[in-house]
N, C-alpha and C positions, 0 to 999 in steps of 0.2 A: 504437541506436548503438555500438560497442564503445570502450571508452575508449581504443583506438587508433589509431581513427580520430578522435574526437573531438581527440585530444593534433596529430595531423596535421593538418587542418581548424585547429586551431589555431597550427602552424608556420606550415605556410602566409599563413594571417590575418595575423598579427601580423610577424612577419620579414618576410618580402615589404614587407609595411605601410612598416614600418623602412627600407627599404634606400631610398626615394626621398630619404627626408634624408642618408644617407650615400656616397649617390651625388655629391647637390651638395658636400659636402665633398672625395669625390675627384679629381672633375671640375676645381675648380679649380686645379690641379697637377696631374696627370694625363691622357694626353689618352685620349677614351673606347674606342676601339678596343684600345688599349692594356690600356689599362686590363681592357675584358673578356677579352683573351687568355690576361694574368697569371689572372684574379677564380674563369674556367672552368678553365683548364690546372690550376692550385694545386691547385683542391678534387675535378678529375677523379682528380689524383696521388694526395692524401687518400684518398678512398674506396676505390678499387683497392689500396693501400696497405692498408687496413683492412679489404678484402678478402680480402688474402693474408691477411695476419696472422691472420684465421678460417680458414684452411685452406680456403676456397669453391674449388670448383676450376676449372681457368684458362676461362675462355667459347672458346668453339667460332668460326671464322670468321663464322659465322651472324647469332652471337650482336654479335660485333664490327661487323659490315655494318648488321643492323640498326640499333640504339644508334646509333652515328655517325651514319648520316642521320638519325634520329627527331633527336638533340641538337642538328644543324648547321641543320636545319630549324628546328626549336623559338627556340635560344639564340641561334643569326647571323641566321638569316631574319627572326624572330620580335624579342625585346629589341634585337639592332644595330637592324634595319628602322628600328626607333620612336627608338633614341639619334640613329640618323641624324638622322634626319625634326625633332629637336626645334631641330636649328640653323636652322631655318624655321618652328614653331609653335610657339605658346603652351603652355605645360605644359596650360594648362584644355581647350584642344584635342585635343592629343593625349591626355589620361585619359582623354576621353567617347569618344572613337575605337576608346580601347585597351580601354572598358568595352563595345563591343557583341561582346567573347570568346563571351559566355554562347549569346550569336543565334547566331553560328557554329554553337558545340558544337551547341546542337539543327539547325540546317542541317542541317551535314553529316554527324552522328553514325548514317546511315543506318540501324543497328541498334540502333540506340534511338528511333527515331520513333514506334513502338508507347506506351513510357514517357511520352515527352513528349510527344503528340499526343494521349493517351488520357487526362490529367490536366489539368485546363485551372489546376492551382493552379501547374503548372512555369509552361506559357506566358502566366500574370498576373506569375507572379514576376519574370523573364526580363525583361516588358515596363515593371511597376514600377521594377525594378532601373536603369533604364536611362533610368526617368524621373526617380529619385534622383543620380544622376550628373549628371546634367542644372540640379536645382537647387541640388545641391553646387559644381559650375562655374559658377552661371548667370553671376557677374562676369567670369570669365577668359576663357567662351567670348565675351561679346557683345565683348570688348575684344581678346579672339583676333582674331573674325572681322572687325571693323572695319580690321587690321592684315594681316588674308589678302589681301595684293596682290600680284598676278602669280601667273607660271607655276609657280618653285620652289613655293609653298606649297601650289600645287594639286596639287602633283606631290609634295611630303609628305605631303596629307591621304591620297592614291590608294598611299604606300609605307607607310605606319601599316596603312589598312586588306590589305594586301596582308600585311603581317608580320604578323597578326592570323589571316590568314588561314593562313600556312604555319606561327604555331605551332598551333594548332585541328588542322591536317592533320600535322604531326609529331608531339603528342600521341595522334592517334587511332591514328597508323602502329605505335606503341609498343604504343597499347593492344592494337591486336588483332591484331597478328602474331605467331605462333606460336611463340616463343620464351619458353624455363624460363632467368631467371636470377635470381642472388641481386639483391635493389632497389638494396642497394652497389654492385655490380658494372655493374650497369644503369645507373646513374647516374654512376659512375666514368668510363664509357666514353664517352657523351652528351656529359659536362662538359667532357672531353681534350679529344674531338674536338671540339667547339665552338671551345676555346681557343685549339689549333690551328689551325685554318679564319680566324677571328681575325685572326691577325697579315695576311691578305692582305689585306684592307680597309685595317688597320694601311700597311702599304706604300704601297698604292696610295694612300692620302690622304698619304704623306708626310710622317707624323705622328710621326718619329725625329728628323724634320730643328727642327734646333737645341734637343733638348727633352735635358738633364740629368738625370737621377737626383738629385742632389744640391741641385735645386729642389723635389722632391717634398716638402709639406710633413709635420710628424708627424702631421695632423690627416686628411693624404691617407693617410699607412700606414694607421693605425688603421680609417679608410673599408674599405678595399683590406680588408683581414684581416678584416671587421665583413663585409665582401660574400662573402669566403671560406667564412667557419666558419660564423654564422648563417645566411647570407641561399643560399650555392649547397649547403654541403653535407650539413645537419638543413633547410632550407627545399626543394630543389629534390626533395629524396631523398622527404620527405612528399609531395610532389607525385603524384611514382609510384607511389607506394605507392595513394596515392588515386584516381588513373587503371587501379588493378589491382580495387578493392573496390568502386569505385562509377562511377555516370553519368559523362562526361567534364563535363555540365552544370553539375553538382554539383561537380566536381574545380576549374571553369573561375569556379565565384561568387567566387575569389579577386581579380577585377578589381574588383567589386564593391566589396568588403571595404578589401583596399586603400586605395582615395584615404580612404576614412574613416579608417581606423590614420594618414596621413601627412597629412591636417585636423586630428586631435588631439594626433599628436606635434607640428606645427607651433605650432599654439596651447600646449602647455604650453612646448615650448625655447624657439621663437624668440619665441613671443610674438606669433603672428599673429592679427588677430583674426578672429572667429569671426560669421557672421550668424544672423540667424533660418531666413533660408532656408535654410542651410548646414544649419543643426539638424534642419530640417525632413525635408531628402534624408539627413543620416544614418539620422533615423527609417524612412521609408522604404524605403531600401536593406537594414538589418537585416529590415527585416519581408519585402523579398523573398526576402533567405537562409533566414524561417524558409520560405515555400512553394514554393519549388524543392524545400527536403530535408524537408518534411513527411513526405512517406510513411519516410523513413529516421526521423524522431524518430516517428511511430505504431510503426512497427514493431520497433520498439528495446524499444516498453513495453507486446507482448502477445506 
């Protein structure tokens, strides 16, 4: 495994894991879809500006179309759906549902079936990772299930699962669609398209009604910029790079590792209590990621 791939995994694991905490600060004073629109659109403009500065060729219409569709599927259909559903679901239930992403990648990435189903370590790793998530969020899950009554909670669960499928389809679409473009250009188009499209649900949900920019706290602005620069510019571009050079289920292991980082940061920064079950879950999750990526590790050493 090359240094570039290791750094890309580190960015996706560590940065996206820390965005849970950043999003909490941002959502305290900024409406969710408006925050998503600003986050994605500004990050997209930054990357496209960087691509222009490097004098990369202007993207063709096909490149713009493919990346726009992929970006909207992943960032609006995927991330946006989870954000909406968290109005009705506990964070523990939402985290466990999102952790099904590697499973969806294995099921829907038909071109890699021979790799996934030909190596028992990959399947065992996917199953172990999901079991680790259950241990990690066991308490939150039980409380969430107790409070999950009524149709809106059922709808919320369905929306999160549909969002996971949308993210998976969008990821596979940009991975296999035959368009050649610089990673920064591709990421910039995807983010900008998602940012502009996010204005639609923001408008439909009347987020701007009564909203005042001077009400946004300093912590909210700092959180937004963290989500824009490290969270979207660096981490999302790293994710797209991993989709190009690694099987999608390996790139999707961030869904297991991100909650681990979130729990650790919660314990360190917010002084949240970590239980023995959570520690066991952390160990199992990390072991599952090792199993899923085992071939990459061994091949890099031979």
